[in-house]
N, C-alpha and C positions, 0 to 999 in steps of 0.2 A: 198128700192127695195121691190117690190110685187112678191110673188111666185103664179103663176096661176097653179091651180091643173088642169091637163088635164082631158078631158071629160071621157076617158077611164081608170082612175085612180081607178075605181070601182073593176077592175079586179086585181089590185095590192092588194087591200083590200081583195078580195076573196082569194087570194093566202096567204095572212097573216092569214085569218081566217082558212085555211086548216091546219094550225099548231095546232089548238085546237083539231081537230080530231086526228092528230098524238099523241098529248099529251094523250088523252083518251085512245088510243090503248096501248101506253106504260104503262099506269096505269093498264090497265087490264091484260097486260102480267106479270107485276111485281106482282100485287095482286094474281093472279092465281098461279104463281110460289111460291110466299110467303107462300099460304095456302098449297100447295102440299108438301113443305119442312118442314112445321111447325115452320118457323122462327117467333118468336113472336116479336111484338113491344116492345120497341123502337129500337130493333137492326136493323141497316141499311143493314148489310150483314150477311150471314152465316160465321162463323169462317172458317179459312183455314183447320182446321181439319174436320169440318162438311163437307165442299164442297169436300174434298178429299175422304171422305167415302160415301157420299150419292150424286148420281147424280142429284137429285132433288134440293139440297142445291146449288150445282154447277149452275144449270139452274137458280135458283134464283139470284144467284150472277151476272150471265150474264144479266139477264133481268134488274136488278137494275143498273148495270153498263151502259147498253144501255140507259136507261132513264136519268141517270145522265149526260151521254155525249150529249144526245139531248138537256137538259136544260142548258149545258154549251155553246152550239153552237146556241141556239135559239135568244138570244139578239143580238149578232153581225149580224146574218142573217137577222132578222127583221129591223134592223137599215139599212143595205145595201139594203134590198128590198125596203123599204119605200123611201129612198133617191134616188135611181136609177129610181124608178117609176115616180118621178117628171119630168124627162127628157125622159125617155124610158118606158112608162108604160106597153106596150104590151109585150116587151122583158122581162122586169122585172118580170111581172106576169107569164110569161111562165117559167122563171128560177125558180121562187117561188113555182110553182106547182110541178115542177120537183124535186126541193129539198125536198118538203114534201114527195113526193113518194120515194125518195132515203132513207129518214129517216126511212119510213116504212120497206123498204128492209132491212135496217141496223138493225132495232129492231127485225124483224121476223128471219133475218139471225143469229144475235147474240144469240137469245133466243133458236133457234132450233138446231144450229150446234155449238154454243160455240163461242170463240173468232175468229176463222177462218171463221165463217159465216158472219162476219161483213164487210169483205173487199170490196165487190162490192158496197154495199150501201154507205159505208164510202168514197170510192174513188170518185164516182159519186157525192155525196153530197159536198165533199172537192172542186172538180173542179167547181161546180155550185157556191159555195160560193166565191171562188176566182173571178170568173167572175162578181159576183154581187158586191164584193168589189171594183173591177176595175171600174165597171160602176158607182157605187155611187161616187167614187173619182173624175171621170170625170164629172159627173153630178154636183156635189157640186162645183167643180172649175169653170165650165162653167156657173153656176148660180152666183157665186161670181164675175166672170169676165164680166158677161153680154153677154156672147156668144149666 
């Protein structure tokens, strides 16, 4: 079986590339919060006691958790994006760009408003991810079956 890459697959790759920008934003938010809270490396988080006493330490924990959640979700998202883009490149690219935007909302919301600030970006991103997973499953099945 030969897989032909659609001519507009470049948009899928642009959507995938947008995740690099999101990662940089997460890194900046986390580094800025780490510096403000004076949390030294190699500590991944402020202790519960520090976060309870110092709002800057709490904000750092929120930024760090948002970044970790992003990296936890990135691999399955990219797989679903790249697979679904083989059959539906424009649809996949649109969802991919929207997912990156939702992850920016998640990061900014979580860092600025605490755990409650993550809900909008998280809900939108989860919905998009489910759509991409479904589309990638159908795309893979249709490629395997020759549809």
